[in-house]
All heavy atoms as an XYZ file, in Angstrom:
681
protein
N     232.638    -29.527     69.415
C     233.416    -28.423     70.137
C     233.358    -28.841     71.574
O     232.356    -29.071     72.157
C     232.669    -27.127     69.865
C     233.244    -25.998     70.622
S     232.319    -24.535     70.184
C     232.640    -23.663     71.685
N     234.484    -28.736     72.179
C     234.649    -29.024     73.631
C     234.673    -27.732     74.384
O     235.341    -26.740     74.089
C     235.910    -29.720     73.889
C     236.105    -30.117     75.271
C     237.332    -30.965     75.502
C     237.507    -31.330     77.000
N     237.843    -32.627     77.189
N     233.717    -27.660     75.358
C     233.635    -26.496     76.171
C     234.601    -26.642     77.416
O     234.513    -27.644     78.084
C     232.186    -26.219     76.639
C     231.402    -25.850     75.370
C     232.121    -25.039     77.646
C     229.954    -25.634     75.636
N     235.432    -25.712     77.638
C     236.339    -25.790     78.730
C     235.681    -25.505     80.060
O     234.559    -24.958     80.152
C     237.532    -24.710     78.676
O     236.897    -23.431     78.779
C     238.212    -24.929     77.392
N     236.236    -26.047     81.203
C     235.630    -25.789     82.555
C     235.450    -24.292     82.804
O     234.458    -23.966     83.478
C     236.638    -26.443     83.526
C     237.349    -27.557     82.685
C     237.462    -26.949     81.285
N     236.364    -23.473     82.357
C     236.247    -22.019     82.597
C     235.049    -21.474     81.924
O     234.311    -20.705     82.468
C     237.489    -21.287     82.021
C     238.700    -21.602     82.778
C     239.452    -22.889     82.252
O     238.923    -23.602     81.420
N     240.609    -23.180     82.870
N     234.751    -21.900     80.716
C     233.448    -21.430     79.969
C     232.307    -22.150     80.554
O     231.235    -21.374     80.739
C     233.604    -21.771     78.506
C     232.283    -21.419     77.712
C     234.713    -20.887     77.856
N     232.384    -23.350     80.937
C     231.179    -24.103     81.462
C     230.715    -23.405     82.801
O     229.591    -23.371     83.038
C     231.585    -25.512     81.780
C     230.342    -26.395     82.246
C     230.604    -27.843     82.261
N     230.536    -28.404     80.891
C     231.569    -28.915     80.302
N     232.712    -29.083     80.846
N     231.441    -29.362     79.046
N     231.644    -22.782     83.498
C     231.327    -22.131     84.760
C     230.359    -20.914     84.537
O     229.773    -20.419     85.319
C     232.552    -21.756     85.478
N     230.516    -20.367     83.264
C     229.636    -19.186     82.973
C     228.252    -19.528     82.604
O     227.361    -18.649     82.538
C     230.322    -18.421     81.750
C     231.731    -17.933     81.907
C     232.261    -17.487     80.609
C     231.794    -16.908     83.029
N     227.961    -20.781     82.281
C     226.656    -21.288     81.747
C     225.660    -21.443     82.806
O     226.007    -21.793     83.905
C     226.880    -22.520     80.889
C     227.847    -22.419     79.761
C     228.001    -23.736     79.105
C     227.451    -21.307     78.759
N     224.285    -21.267     82.453
C     223.863    -20.893     81.213
C     223.988    -19.396     81.023
O     223.955    -18.595     81.883
C     222.404    -21.227     81.329
C     222.036    -21.100     82.766
C     223.272    -21.518     83.500
N     224.188    -19.020     79.690
C     224.210    -17.701     79.340
C     222.822    -17.010     79.481
O     221.818    -17.713     79.438
C     224.680    -17.510     77.930
C     226.182    -17.939     77.650
C     226.501    -17.663     76.127
C     227.113    -17.214     78.594
N     222.756    -15.715     79.593
C     221.392    -15.003     79.875
C     221.431    -13.764     78.983
O     222.454    -13.151     78.719
C     221.265    -14.659     81.234
C     221.348    -15.782     82.256
C     221.263    -15.267     83.736
N     221.568    -16.338     84.679
C     220.646    -17.162     85.101
N     219.450    -17.139     84.714
N     221.032    -18.006     86.055
N     220.171    -13.346     78.630
C     219.971    -12.059     78.049
C     219.915    -11.104     79.197
O     219.107    -11.325     80.096
C     218.608    -12.049     77.286
C     218.508    -12.960     76.195
N     218.978    -12.676     74.897
C     218.037    -14.190     76.076
C     218.720    -13.711     74.073
N     218.185    -14.652     74.755
N     220.661     -9.999     79.034
C     220.510     -9.026     80.147
C     219.838     -7.742     79.769
O     219.844     -6.799     80.619
C     221.981     -8.805     80.758
N     219.594     -7.622     78.585
C     218.951     -6.370     78.127
C     219.852     -5.722     77.121
O     221.033     -5.875     77.115
N     219.259     -4.986     76.269
C     219.792     -4.241     75.158
C     221.105     -4.905     74.668
O     222.190     -4.379     74.766
C     220.099     -2.800     75.454
C     220.325     -2.072     74.231
N     219.230     -1.849     73.335
C     221.349     -1.425     73.748
C     219.694     -1.097     72.350
N     220.983     -0.784     72.501
N     220.965     -6.092     74.066
C     222.061     -6.882     73.434
C     223.258     -7.180     74.327
O     224.349     -7.390     73.858
C     222.477     -6.113     72.205
C     221.381     -6.014     71.158
C     221.810     -5.572     69.857
N     220.678     -5.101     69.075
C     220.317     -3.822     68.935
N     221.082     -2.910     69.548
N     219.265     -3.494     68.304
N     223.089     -7.276     75.572
C     224.137     -7.631     76.456
C     223.838     -9.152     76.928
O     222.848     -9.491     77.330
C     224.113     -6.778     77.720
O     224.430     -5.447     77.280
C     225.294     -7.271     78.661
N     224.911     -9.942     76.888
C     224.772    -11.384     77.245
C     225.639    -11.546     78.478
O     226.857    -11.051     78.544
C     225.310    -12.299     76.069
C     224.459    -12.125     74.876
C     225.358    -13.744     76.577
C     224.975    -12.782     73.615
N     225.072    -12.234     79.558
C     225.832    -12.311     80.782
C     225.948    -13.796     81.109
O     225.226    -14.674     80.538
C     225.028    -11.631     81.957
O     223.761    -12.305     82.140
C     224.859    -10.105     81.710
N     226.840    -14.054     82.026
C     226.935    -15.443     82.561
C     225.811    -15.720     83.481
O     224.922    -14.853     83.798
C     228.246    -15.509     83.368
O     228.195    -14.695     84.550
N     225.818    -16.971     84.032
C     224.818    -17.342     85.056
C     224.826    -16.512     86.294
O     223.832    -16.249     86.820
C     224.937    -18.817     85.360
N     226.009    -15.974     86.601
C     226.140    -15.079     87.744
C     225.922    -13.598     87.392
O     226.176    -12.657     88.197
C     227.598    -15.258     88.361
N     225.484    -13.349     86.179
C     225.175    -11.985     85.763
C     226.383    -11.104     85.464
O     226.317     -9.896     85.470
C     224.145    -11.211     86.562
C     222.774    -11.996     86.566
C     222.406    -12.847     87.624
C     221.945    -11.867     85.569
C     221.296    -13.522     87.625
C     220.711    -12.504     85.512
C     220.355    -13.369     86.578
O     219.201    -13.961     86.541
N     227.526    -11.690     85.212
C     228.741    -11.041     84.796
C     228.659    -10.891     83.251
O     228.300    -11.808     82.609
C     230.053    -11.765     85.220
C     230.194    -11.957     86.685
O     229.886    -10.858     87.406
O     230.589    -13.028     87.117
N     229.018     -9.777     82.717
C     228.944     -9.435     81.296
C     229.881    -10.318     80.588
O     231.116    -10.428     80.929
C     229.240     -7.992     81.028
C     228.909     -7.755     79.477
S     228.996     -6.086     79.041
C     230.619     -5.935     78.464
N     229.325    -11.085     79.613
C     230.158    -11.927     78.698
C     230.463    -11.147     77.396
O     231.584    -11.101     76.971
C     229.469    -13.212     78.408
C     230.254    -14.068     77.375
C     229.259    -13.997     79.678
N     229.446    -10.551     76.762
C     229.679     -9.831     75.564
C     228.452     -8.965     75.253
O     227.369     -9.092     75.845
C     229.933    -10.689     74.353
S     228.540    -11.720     73.786
N     228.710     -8.014     74.304
C     227.646     -7.131     73.851
C     227.629     -7.291     72.311
O     228.614     -7.326     71.617
C     227.956     -5.659     74.116
O     228.040     -5.490     75.554
C     226.846     -4.782     73.592
N     226.399     -7.501     71.792
C     226.188     -7.739     70.349
C     225.913     -6.326     69.758
O     224.940     -5.655     70.105
C     225.051     -8.583     69.978
C     224.819     -8.766     68.549
C     225.326     -9.977     70.689
N     226.706     -5.849     68.852
C     226.542     -4.492     68.310
C     225.803     -4.623     66.996
O     225.850     -5.569     66.306
C     227.970     -3.953     68.029
C     228.787     -3.868     69.307
C     229.663     -2.580     69.213
N     230.452     -2.558     70.389
C     230.207     -1.890     71.525
N     229.080     -1.281     71.669
N     231.020     -1.908     72.523
N     225.065     -3.504     66.657
C     224.319     -3.513     65.502
C     224.891     -2.676     64.325
O     224.332     -2.634     63.269
C     222.879     -3.032     65.750
O     222.926     -1.707     66.251
N     226.042     -2.114     64.608
C     226.585     -1.221     63.559
C     226.854     -1.973     62.276
O     227.474     -3.102     62.189
C     227.975     -0.658     64.080
N     226.284     -1.456     61.149
C     226.582     -2.131     59.849
C     225.570     -3.094     59.325
O     225.483     -3.385     58.201
N     224.798     -3.698     60.317
C     223.798     -4.666     59.866
C     222.452     -4.545     60.468
O     221.555     -5.287     60.043
C     224.285     -6.141     60.062
C     224.880     -6.467     61.436
C     223.999     -6.953     62.351
C     226.066     -6.290     61.729
C     224.389     -7.216     63.675
C     226.615     -6.575     63.047
C     225.714     -7.031     64.008
N     222.239     -3.642     61.302
C     220.886     -3.319     61.748
C     220.492     -3.896     63.126
O     221.010     -4.920     63.563
N     219.485     -3.279     63.764
C     219.033     -3.690     65.002
C     218.406     -5.035     65.019
O     218.625     -5.887     65.866
C     218.039     -2.679     65.593
N     217.552     -5.368     64.008
C     216.923     -6.665     63.950
C     217.831     -7.774     63.843
O     217.760     -8.814     64.588
C     215.884     -6.704     62.760
C     215.047     -7.993     62.771
C     214.050     -7.998     61.633
C     213.230     -9.249     61.837
N     212.631     -9.642     60.572
N     218.827     -7.638     63.072
C     219.875     -8.673     62.853
C     220.636     -8.839     64.185
O     220.921     -9.948     64.593
C     220.874     -8.380     61.702
N     220.879     -7.814     64.871
C     221.691     -7.861     66.208
C     220.796     -8.536     67.216
O     221.342     -9.309     67.960
C     222.012     -6.469     66.623
N     219.577     -8.247     67.207
C     218.625     -8.920     68.181
C     218.614    -10.458     67.921
O     218.653    -11.167     68.846
C     217.211     -8.358     68.096
C     217.142     -6.956     68.657
O     218.138     -6.528     69.375
O     216.129     -6.243     68.364
N     218.527    -10.837     66.704
C     218.525    -12.226     66.273
C     219.775    -12.869     66.671
O     219.847    -14.046     67.185
C     218.247    -12.405     64.765
C     216.786    -12.009     64.451
C     216.510    -12.184     62.980
O     217.286    -12.881     62.237
O     215.563    -11.503     62.413
N     220.875    -12.241     66.408
C     222.136    -12.808     66.765
C     222.332    -12.953     68.240
O     222.902    -14.020     68.688
C     223.305    -11.970     66.178
C     224.691    -12.464     66.292
C     224.925    -13.738     65.748
C     225.719    -11.391     65.701
N     222.013    -12.006     69.002
C     222.003    -12.127     70.464
C     221.187    -13.410     70.967
O     221.740    -14.210     71.728
C     221.439    -10.901     71.063
C     221.402    -11.053     72.674
C     220.465    -10.042     73.367
O     219.885     -9.158     72.600
O     220.433    -10.016     74.618
N     220.073    -13.559     70.432
C     219.215    -14.701     70.723
C     219.895    -16.004     70.307
O     219.900    -17.056     71.134
C     217.915    -14.537     70.111
O     216.954    -15.449     70.720
N     220.432    -15.977     69.139
C     221.075    -17.186     68.587
C     222.290    -17.598     69.502
O     222.488    -18.832     69.771
C     221.486    -16.934     67.189
C     222.284    -18.098     66.475
C     221.470    -19.314     66.405
C     222.803    -17.647     65.146
N     223.114    -16.613     69.812
C     224.275    -16.959     70.678
C     223.925    -17.647     71.945
O     224.377    -18.725     72.360
C     225.082    -15.687     70.944
C     225.702    -15.165     69.715
C     226.100    -15.910     72.010
C     226.313    -13.778     69.838
N     222.939    -17.029     72.636
C     222.486    -17.666     73.955
C     221.872    -18.981     73.798
O     222.258    -19.993     74.443
C     221.474    -16.644     74.640
C     220.838    -17.283     75.906
C     222.144    -15.361     74.976
N     220.982    -19.086     72.784
C     220.332    -20.441     72.627
C     221.280    -21.451     72.094
O     221.264    -22.662     72.645
C     219.163    -20.264     71.542
O     218.238    -19.265     72.089
C     218.423    -21.610     71.353
N     222.166    -21.155     71.235
C     223.043    -22.150     70.661
C     224.012    -22.685     71.722
O     224.233    -23.945     71.891
C     223.851    -21.601     69.571
N     224.676    -21.794     72.499
C     225.494    -22.187     73.546
C     224.868    -23.047     74.678
O     225.380    -24.091     74.983
C     226.250    -20.976     74.212
C     227.083    -21.362     75.418
C     227.142    -20.303     73.111
N     223.696    -22.569     75.037
C     223.057    -23.287     76.135
C     222.419    -24.698     75.587
O     222.595    -25.682     76.349
C     221.865    -22.498     76.702
C     222.318    -21.291     77.551
O     223.512    -21.149     77.895
N     221.557    -20.316     77.740
N     221.970    -24.674     74.422
C     221.433    -25.981     73.865
C     222.702    -26.915     73.714
O     222.449    -28.056     73.878
C     220.767    -25.688     72.499
N     223.754    -26.415     73.178
C     224.888    -27.291     72.974
C     225.281    -27.954     74.213
O     225.515    -29.210     74.310
C     226.106    -26.454     72.375
C     227.367    -27.304     72.309
N     228.280    -27.336     73.287
C     227.872    -28.022     71.225
C     229.309    -28.170     72.806
N     229.045    -28.528     71.585
N     225.432    -27.183     75.292
C     225.829    -27.761     76.611
C     224.877    -28.778     77.125
O     225.209    -29.782     77.688
C     226.115    -26.560     77.586
C     226.572    -27.036     78.904
C     227.938    -27.785     78.954
O     228.579    -27.787     77.803
O     228.232    -28.369     79.905
N     223.581    -28.351     77.003
C     222.579    -29.363     77.549
C     222.575    -30.635     76.765
O     222.406    -31.761     77.352
C     221.165    -28.647     77.422
N     222.693    -30.549     75.484
C     222.674    -31.800     74.597
C     223.946    -32.596     74.935
O     223.845    -33.862     74.990
C     222.543    -31.381     73.180
C     222.391    -32.497     72.143
C     221.143    -33.354     72.463
C     222.180    -31.898     70.740
N     225.124    -31.957     74.899
C     226.353    -32.766     75.228
C     226.198    -33.471     76.554
O     226.543    -34.644     76.725
C     227.574    -31.820     75.203
C     228.823    -32.522     75.764
C     227.845    -31.396     73.783
N     225.714    -32.704     77.621
C     225.533    -33.458     78.870
C     224.570    -34.585     78.885
O     224.905    -35.682     79.365
C     225.148    -32.426     79.903
N     223.467    -34.380     78.231
C     222.414    -35.454     78.113
C     222.953    -36.642     77.367
O     222.819    -37.787     77.804
C     221.203    -34.886     77.500
N     223.560    -36.374     76.231
C     224.080    -37.543     75.444
C     225.229    -38.216     76.067
O     225.412    -39.441     75.984
C     224.437    -37.001     73.954
C     223.192    -36.537     73.220
C     223.653    -36.008     71.905
C     222.209    -37.682     73.021
N     226.117    -37.449     76.761
C     227.168    -38.047     77.434
C     226.715    -39.051     78.519
O     227.301    -40.090     78.691
C     228.095    -37.000     78.161
O     228.661    -36.204     77.174
N     225.751    -38.631     79.158
C     225.130    -39.592     80.260
C     224.574    -40.789     79.590
O     224.822    -41.971     80.135
C     224.005    -38.806     81.035
O     224.554    -37.643     81.668
C     223.362    -39.686     82.094
N     223.846    -40.608     78.504
C     223.326    -41.766     77.769
C     224.427    -42.672     77.244
O     224.337    -43.979     77.324
C     222.389    -41.325     76.728
C     221.187    -40.656     77.170
S     220.139    -39.933     75.945
C     219.529    -41.325     75.109
N     225.506    -42.136     76.698
C     226.563    -42.957     76.129
C     227.306    -43.697     77.226
O     227.587    -44.887     77.060
C     227.589    -42.144     75.353
C     228.810    -42.821     75.049
C     226.897    -41.630     74.016
N     227.570    -43.027     78.377
C     228.188    -43.680     79.507
C     227.280    -44.807     80.040
O     227.800    -45.895     80.409
C     228.460    -42.699     80.636
N     226.013    -44.624     80.117
C     225.107    -45.682     80.572
C     225.151    -46.891     79.636
O     225.280    -48.038     80.121
C     223.716    -45.086     80.765
N     225.066    -46.565     78.389
C     225.101    -47.613     77.439
C     226.429    -48.461     77.367
O     226.475    -49.638     77.254
C     224.887    -47.086     75.959
C     224.721    -48.142     74.924
O     223.999    -49.095     75.134
N     225.372    -47.911     73.739
N     227.512    -47.745     77.592
C     228.840    -48.389     77.596
C     229.023    -49.295     78.768
O     229.739    -50.369     78.668
C     229.951    -47.317     77.700
N     228.319    -49.118     79.911
C     228.442    -49.932     81.032
C     227.338    -51.019     81.102
O     227.203    -51.770     81.954
C     228.474    -49.125     82.376
O     227.113    -48.487     82.369
C     229.491    -48.126     82.423
N     226.481    -50.962     79.989
C     225.399    -51.962     79.945
C     224.206    -51.560     80.764
O     223.238    -52.329     80.905
N     224.220    -50.328     81.364
C     223.128    -49.807     82.229
C     221.948    -49.390     81.284
O     222.223    -48.778     80.234
C     223.650    -48.700     83.073
C     222.612    -48.018     83.903
C     223.208    -46.879     84.692
C     222.068    -45.961     85.078
N     222.398    -44.592     85.159
N     220.838    -49.672     81.722
C     219.654    -49.194     80.951
C     219.597    -47.634     81.111
O     219.685    -47.046     82.127
C     218.402    -49.918     81.477
C     217.185    -49.775     80.561
C     216.076    -50.618     81.028
O     216.265    -51.794     81.257
O     215.007    -50.029     81.270
N     219.266    -47.033     79.934
C     219.064    -45.601     80.015
C     217.769    -45.256     80.597
O     216.688    -45.797     80.190
C     219.260    -44.999     78.565
C     219.014    -43.520     78.552
C     220.610    -45.291     78.068
N     217.761    -44.297     81.564
C     216.568    -44.040     82.288
C     215.723    -43.043     81.428
O     216.190    -42.336     80.515
C     216.772    -43.436     83.635
O     217.276    -42.078     83.525
N     214.372    -43.039     81.826
C     213.445    -42.061     81.116
C     213.960    -40.625     81.415
O     213.817    -39.671     80.575
C     212.032    -42.253     81.658
C     211.024    -41.457     80.799
C     211.840    -41.956     83.077
C     210.945    -41.894     79.338
N     214.548    -40.312     82.547
C     214.945    -39.003     82.933
C     216.153    -38.623     81.932
O     216.283    -37.406     81.524
C     215.465    -38.919     84.414
C     214.324    -38.948     85.341
O     213.141    -38.585     84.901
O     214.567    -39.328     86.520
N     217.012    -39.487     81.614
C     218.129    -39.287     80.727
C     217.562    -39.034     79.310
O     218.038    -38.122     78.621
C     219.078    -40.441     80.684
C     219.909    -40.543     82.046
C     220.515    -41.828     82.241
O     220.130    -42.837     81.633
O     221.441    -41.902     83.118
N     216.578    -39.761     78.855
C     215.922    -39.532     77.533
C     215.245    -38.105     77.577
O     215.297    -37.363     76.604
C     214.869    -40.543     77.190
C     215.504    -41.757     76.553
C     215.440    -43.000     77.240
C     216.037    -41.684     75.370
C     215.966    -44.124     76.638
C     216.621    -42.800     74.707
C     216.574    -44.018     75.369
N     214.604    -37.851     78.678
C     213.870    -36.532     78.791
C     214.866    -35.436     78.752
O     214.631    -34.436     78.058
C     213.095    -36.452     80.128
C     212.271    -35.225     80.243
C     211.406    -35.265     81.486
N     210.389    -36.304     81.425
C     210.337    -37.348     82.341
N     211.133    -37.369     83.381
N     209.398    -38.299     82.212
N     216.023    -35.506     79.321
C     216.981    -34.445     79.306
C     217.573    -34.255     77.841
O     217.719    -33.057     77.475
C     218.131    -34.774     80.216
N     217.713    -35.315     77.245
C     218.273    -35.152     75.796
C     217.132    -34.567     74.926
O     217.316    -33.729     74.088
C     218.655    -36.618     75.236
N     215.819    -35.028     75.120
C     214.700    -34.468     74.395
C     214.602    -32.950     74.598
O     214.290    -32.135     73.712
C     213.442    -35.181     74.756
O     213.673    -36.570     74.408
C     212.277    -34.683     73.949
N     214.675    -32.577     75.943
C     214.574    -31.125     76.284
C     215.679    -30.340     75.609
O     215.492    -29.184     75.185
C     214.570    -31.005     77.787
C     213.222    -31.480     78.395
C     213.268    -31.513     79.881
O     214.253    -31.130     80.524
O     212.187    -31.884     80.496
N     216.851    -30.849     75.619
C     218.050    -30.187     75.001
C     217.819    -30.043     73.486
O     218.015    -28.981     72.893
C     219.328    -30.988     75.205
N     217.221    -31.035     72.841
C     216.951    -30.955     71.382
C     215.872    -29.854     71.140
O     215.941    -29.058     70.235
C     216.526    -32.258     70.827
C     217.699    -33.274     70.608
C     217.114    -34.613     70.209
C     218.573    -32.731     69.547
N     214.851    -29.824     72.089
C     213.738    -28.864     71.878
C     214.372    -27.441     71.998
O     213.854    -26.490     71.323
C     212.662    -29.149     72.919
N     215.259    -27.256     73.002
C     215.825    -25.909     73.230
C     216.606    -25.521     71.904
O     216.481    -24.417     71.478
C     216.777    -25.960     74.396
C     217.531    -24.680     74.732
C     216.606    -23.545     75.033
C     218.571    -24.932     75.763
N     217.298    -26.457     71.301
C     218.070    -26.118     70.069
C     217.152    -25.777     68.943
O     217.488    -25.090     68.026
C     218.948    -27.330     69.726
N     215.933    -26.339     68.986
C     214.996    -26.170     67.873
C     214.099    -24.951     67.960
O     213.439    -24.541     67.012
C     214.073    -27.350     67.741
N     214.204    -24.292     69.117
C     213.283    -23.134     69.390
C     213.697    -22.029     68.310
O     214.955    -21.808     68.130
C     213.501    -22.579     70.752
C     212.606    -23.171     71.733
C     212.780    -22.450     73.074
C     211.917    -23.125     74.123
N     212.109    -22.571     75.425
N     212.782    -21.346     67.766
C     213.063    -20.277     66.866
C     213.559    -19.007     67.559
O     213.348    -18.834     68.667
C     211.679    -19.893     66.196
C     210.662    -20.601     67.092
C     211.326    -21.588     67.931
């Protein structure tokens, strides 16, 4: 999935309280409603949305840097590996 510059400008997404997700600048992006499936599921969905979008962006950025370095024959730095590992860890958080 490709993230457009307009959406990228909103990242990272944040929890703003009571199922409201905001942009990095604290502008409201969406509200997760619990009607029909319950509060616990809505809370989990809110967390999943924020984590998945932020992890995706971090992983794409880290891997893009590594692929670009490899394509030019440049050695991938420990910082680039660390960024990719941190992005994977973010994606794996429960």
